[in-house]
N, C-alpha and C positions, 0 to 999 in steps of 0.2 A: 543521567548525561547532562553534564555541564551547561553551561552558558555559553552560547555564539552570538558573537557583537557583530556587523558591522557599521565601522566609522566611516560615518560621513563627513562635509566639511559643507560648513552656507555661501561657501563658495571658496572660489582656487587660493592657495598660499594661507590657511590660517593654523596651519600646526597638527595636518591629519595623523602626518607620521610621526610629527618627536612627540603626542599621549599614545598613538599605539605603543612604540616602542616605550615609552615610558609604566607603561598597562601590560604588554607583555615584558620585561624583566621584574614590575612587580607580583604580578599572578605565579610568574619561577620560582622567585625568593620566599614566595609563600607556599613550595612544593608543589605547584597545577604543574603539568607537561602542561604546557600552554603552545599550539599550532596559531600558525598567522598563516595570510593566504594575500596575494594582490592580483586580483585574477586579470585585471590588463592592466597593462602604465604604459605613457604613450614618453616622448621625450627620450627616449632612453639611447643611450650609447654603448656605440660600437666594442665587443673588449673579447680579444683572440676570436674573432671573427664571429662571435655572437652577439646578440642585443642583451644587453647588462639594464635588471632594474634596480636603483639604488634603495628606494624604498623596501622595494622584493627580502635586500639581499640586509636593510638595517633592522626590519623588524624581526627578519629570521636572527639575524647576531645577536640583538637585544632578547629574545625569547628563548636562545638556545633553541634554537629550532631546526634539528637537521633533516628534516624530508626535503628531499632534490628542488630544487631553484626552480626545474621546467613545470613542476605539483605546483610548487608555489602562485610563479607568475605564469601562467601557461601563454599569454599576448602579450607581444612587447610591440612596441611599432616608435620606428625615429620621431616621426616629428610630434609636436606638441597639440596636435588635432584630437577631438574627441575619439575614442576607438573604432567606430563604427566610419565616422569619419576619413580618419587616419588608414585604417584600411583597404577605401578605395586610393586614398591620398597613394599609396604606396603598391597598391593592384594584389593584398594580401588578405587573402579570405578573412572574412570578417571573423569576427572570437565566435565560439559556438558558446550557446549556455547547457548543454549537453556534456564538457566537455568540463566545464567550468563545477559543477555539480559533480561530476561523476571527482573532482579534485577535490572537491570541498568535500566527498563523502571518507575519502581516503584519511585528509589528515582532522580529519570531525571523528575517526575513527580512533586514532593515535593521540586523542588527546582530551586532556577533562575542561579546556577551555578552547575558544579558536574565535581569534583577530581577523578579520577580513577587512583590505580597507580599501575607500572609492577611487576612483580615478577626479572623483572633485563632488559635487554635489549629488542630489536625489535625483535628478531628471536629467544627468549626465549618461552620454548612449552606450548599454555595452554592444549592442544591436541595433540596427536598425529599427527596431519594434520591442526591445526591452531596455530601458532605465536599468539604476542603478537599487532605485525601491520595486522595481519587478523581481530586481534578481534578490533584496533582500525576503523579500513574499514567497517567492520559490524557494531558495533556500532554511527558509524558516526563521529566522535572522533579528535579534532586536539592535536596535537601532540607536549609537550615540552621536551624537549631533557637537559638532566643533565649532565652534562659531570663533574667530581671530577677536582681539578685541583692542576694535579701534573703532572710528567713528561710519555710524554705517551701518552696524553689527545688528544694530537689534529688527533691521527694517531685515536684512538679510534673514534672521533668524525667523522672524516673525513668516515670512515666505515662505521656508524652508516648514516648520512645522504645518503648516497649513498646508502644502502639498506632502507631504505622511500622513496626516490625520485622515486625505481623500485616497492618499491609497490601503488608509484601513491598517499601517503597521504599531507593530508596538513598541512605543519610546524606550530606550534604557534611562537618557538624563540628557543635560546639556553643557558638556565642560567649554567653561569661555578660556583662553590662550591669548598669556603674551606674548605680543611678537615681537618688541624689545622694550628696552628694558627702562625706556623713558614715562615716565608718565605724562597722564595728557586730562582737560577735564572730561574726556568720553571712557576711558579709562579707567578712571575710577567711579565712573560714575555709572559704567556698564550694569556693575555689580547687583545695584539694588535696585534696577531699572527688571534686571531677569530676573531676581526671583522674582518681583511681582508680577511679572506677565507668566512664569510659568510653575513658580513652588516650587512644587519637591524634586521635581524633577531637576531641575537646578544641582545639579552633583559638587560645582566647583571651581575654583581658579586655579590654571595651575600660572605658572608667575614666568617668568622670563629666566632658563638655563636653571629653575630649579627641581627638584625632586615632585613627583607628585605624591597631593598631598595623599597620606592615611587615610582619610575620611569617604577619597572620592575610591578609591580601591576595593574599602570595606563595603561598601553601598553596592558595589557590582559582583560581589561572589558569593 
């Protein structure tokens, strides 16, 4: 069985989907069957009478994953609230971990590698009693942490890594993602600081609008 990853962010809008798409494309280019999943998505728009997950669609397109969209992303909500909160706000059923697990097994059964993208950080709620860290444990996923390369990312990263350690999850590594093309003192010093803090768990840096480096991909195959 190939590797199965959960891609989480240190916080919102740090480049999870960008990194997920890049990894999916890179794994596919190496001849692997790549399955993708976005178990829950919020802030979805309506298309042809149904809620549409742009993130799930992007992941599937990048990885050439032809599994049905409803299997890839079974729970979708209009509001941008955490999924459990969004379900209550929209008077819809809260996401069901049993359904998510069944869909994941279906995807994994057809794939050499699987990339599951979280809704945000590891503590973001999936159900009222389950967050994405819990989901990683349930699905036996290794965790890839994506940190946005900006001021404050070291603090956010430290908090996330502490939470993952508390949950006894396996960390595949951390990727630093440039969010804009402009350099700053923070963006240029974050790399060295993260290397000192996490050592070999630092997988590398994804520069703005550039392909994922071969070194990062090879560490995850």
